PAZAPA-4460 file (N, C-alpha, C; in steps of 0.05 Angstrom, whole numbers, plus 32768, in hexadecimal, padded with zeros to 4 digits):
% residues 73
    n_x    n_y    n_z   ca_x   ca_y   ca_z    c_x    c_y    c_z   seq   type   mol
   8011   7FE9   8000   8000   8000   8000   8012   8019   8000     1      X     A
   800C   802C   7FEF   801C   8044   7FEE   8016   8055   8006     2      X     A
   8029   8068   800B   8026   807A   8022   800C   808A   801F     3      X     A
   8007   8094   8007   7FEF   80A4   8003   7FD6   8094   8008     4      X     A
   7FD4   807C   7FFE   7FBC   806C   8002   7FBA   8064   801F     5      X     A
   7FD0   805F   802D   7FCF   8059   804A   7FC4   8071   8059     6      X     A
   7FCE   8089   8052   7FC4   80A2   805F   7FA6   80A5   805A     7      X     A
   7F9D   80A0   8042   7F80   80A2   803C   7F70   808D   804C     8      X     A
   7F7B   8075   804E   7F6E   8060   805D   7F6C   8069   807B     9      X     A
   7F81   8073   8086   7F81   807C   80A2   7F6D   8093   80A6    10      X     A
   7F6B   80A5   8093   7F58   80BB   8095   7F3B   80B0   8095    11      X     A
   7F36   809C   8084   7F1C   8090   8083   7F15   8081   809D    12      X     A
   7F28   8072   80A7   7F25   8064   80C1   7F20   8079   80D7    13      X     A
   7F2F   808F   80D7   7F2C   80A3   80EB   7F10   80AF   80EA    14      X     A
   7F05   80B4   80D2   7EEA   80BF   80CF   7ED6   80AC   80DC    15      X     A
   7ED9   8092   80D8   7EC7   807E   80E4   7ECB   807F   8102    16      X     A
   7EE3   8080   810C   7EE8   8081   8129   7EDB   809A   8136    17      X     A
   7EDE   80B0   8128   7ED3   80C9   8133   7EB4   80C6   8136    18      X     A
   7EA8   80BA   8122   7E8B   80B6   8123   7E83   80A4   813A    19      X     A
   7E91   808E   813C   7E8B   807A   8151   7E91   8085   816D    20      X     A
   7EA7   8093   8170   7EAF   809E   818A   7E9A   80B1   8194    21      X     A
   7E91   80C3   8183   7E7D   80D6   818B   7E63   80C8   8194    22      X     A
   7E5C   80B3   8186   7E44   80A4   818D   7E48   8094   81A7    23      X     A
   7E5F   8089   81AB   7E64   8078   81C2   7E63   8086   81DD    24      X     A
   7E66   80A0   81DC   7E65   80AF   81F6   7E4B   80AC   8204    25      X     A
   7E35   80A7   81F5   7E1B   80A5   8201   7E0E   808A   81FB    26      X     A
   7E1C   8078   81EF   7E11   805E   81E7   7E12   8049   81FE    27      X     A
   7E01   8036   81FD   7E02   8020   8211   7E1C   8010   820D    28      X     A
   7E25   8004   8223   7E3E   7FF4   8222   7E3B   7FDE   820D    29      X     A
   7E51   7FD8   81FF   7E52   7FC2   81ED   7E48   7FC7   81D1    30      X     A
   7E42   7FE0   81CA   7E38   7FE5   81AF   7E4F   7FEE   819C    31      X     A
   7E67   7FF2   81A6   7E7D   7FFB   8196   7E82   7FE9   817E    32      X     A
   7E84   7FCF   8183   7E8A   7FBC   816E   7E76   7FBD   8158    33      X     A
   7E5C   7FBC   815F   7E47   7FBD   814B   7E48   7FD7   813B    34      X     A
   7E4A   7FED   8149   7E4A   8007   813B   7E62   800A   8129    35      X     A
   7E79   8002   8133   7E91   8004   8122   7E8F   7FF3   8109    36      X     A
   7E86   7FDB   810C   7E83   7FC9   80F4   7E6E   7FD5   80E0    37      X     A
   7E58   7FDF   80EB   7E44   7FEC   80D9   7E50   8004   80CA    38      X     A
   7E5E   8015   80D9   7E6A   802C   80CC   7E7F   8024   80B8    39      X     A
   7E90   8010   80BE   7EA3   8007   80AA   7E96   7FFB   8092    40      X     A
   7E7F   7FEE   8096   7E70   7FE2   8080   7E65   7FF6   806D    41      X     A
   7E63   800F   8075   7E59   8025   8064   7E70   8031   8054    42      X     A
   7E88   8027   8057   7E9F   8031   8049   7EAC   801B   8038    43      X     A
   7EC0   8022   802A   7ECF   800F   801A   7EE7   8003   8029    44      X     A
   7EE8   8009   8043   7EFF   8000   8054   7EFD   7FE2   8059    45      X     A
   7F13   7FD5   8057   7F15   7FB9   805F   7F2A   7FB6   8075    46      X     A
   7F21   7FB1   808D   7F33   7FAE   80A4   7F32   7F91   80AD    47      X     A
   7F49   7F88   80B7   7F4A   7F6D   80C2   7F3A   7F6C   80DC    48      X     A
   7F33   7F54   80E4   7F24   7F50   80FD   7F35   7F5B   8114    49      X     A
   7F4F   7F56   8113   7F61   7F60   8128   7F60   7F7E   812A    50      X     A
   7F61   7F8C   8113   7F60   7FA9   8113   7F45   7FB4   811E    51      X     A
   7F2F   7FA6   8117   7F15   7FAF   8121   7F15   7FAC   813F    52      X     A
   7F1F   7F95   8149   7F1F   7F91   8166   7F31   7FA5   8174    53      X     A
   7F47   7FAC   8168   7F59   7FC1   8174   7F4A   7FDC   8176    54      X     A
   7F3C   7FE3   8161   7F2D   7FFC   8161   7F17   7FFC   8176    55      X     A
   7F08   7FE6   8178   7EF3   7FE4   818B   7EFE   7FE7   81A7    56      X     A
   7F14   7FD9   81AE   7F20   7FDB   81C8   7F29   7FF8   81CE    57      X     A
   7F35   8005   81BA   7F3E   8020   81BD   7F27   8033   81C3    58      X     A
   7F11   8031   81B4   7EFA   8042   81B9   7EEE   803D   81D4    59      X     A
   7EEC   8024   81DC   7EE0   801D   81F6   7EF1   8024   820E    60      X     A
   7F0B   8026   820B   7F1D   802A   8222   7F2A   8046   8223    61      X     A
   7F27   8056   820E   7F35   806F   820D   7F21   8086   8213    62      X     A
   7F29   8097   8226   7F1A   80B0   822A   7F23   80C4   8215    63      X     A
   7F10   80CF   8207   7F17   80E2   81F2   7F1A   80D6   81D7    64      X     A
   7F25   80E5   81C4   7F27   80DB   81A9   7F3A   80C4   81A5    65      X     A
   7F34   80B3   8193   7F45   809C   818C   7F51   80A2   8170    66      X     A
   7F6B   809F   816E   7F79   80A4   8154   7F7F   808A   8147    67      X     A
   7F75   8087   812E   7F7A   806F   811F   7F97   8068   811C    68      X     A
   7FA7   807C   8118   7FC4   8077   8114   7FD1   806D   812E    69      X     A
   7FC7   8075   8145   7FD2   806B   815E   7FCA   804E   8162    70      X     A
   7FB2   8046   815A   7FA8   802B   815E   7FB3   8018   8149    71      X     A
   7FB2   8020   8130   7FB9   800E   811A   7FD5   8012   8110    72      X     A
   7FE2   8028   8118   7FFD   802D   810F   7FFF   803B   80F6    73      X     A
***
């Protein structure tokens, strides 16, 4: 993957994370996984199961914004 396409991918993942994070502040416990998968399903992003699980854990355990580049590298 080229650096430009990786940057675009991270920007797209970040947009999904921002959407989910704002929702999760008032959502019932345990909805992060479902919401993240639904949001990713609305995009052309293909993430591994491991990456999705990392993002879910980060959203559920981090106070404040979650950065895709911090979680996925």
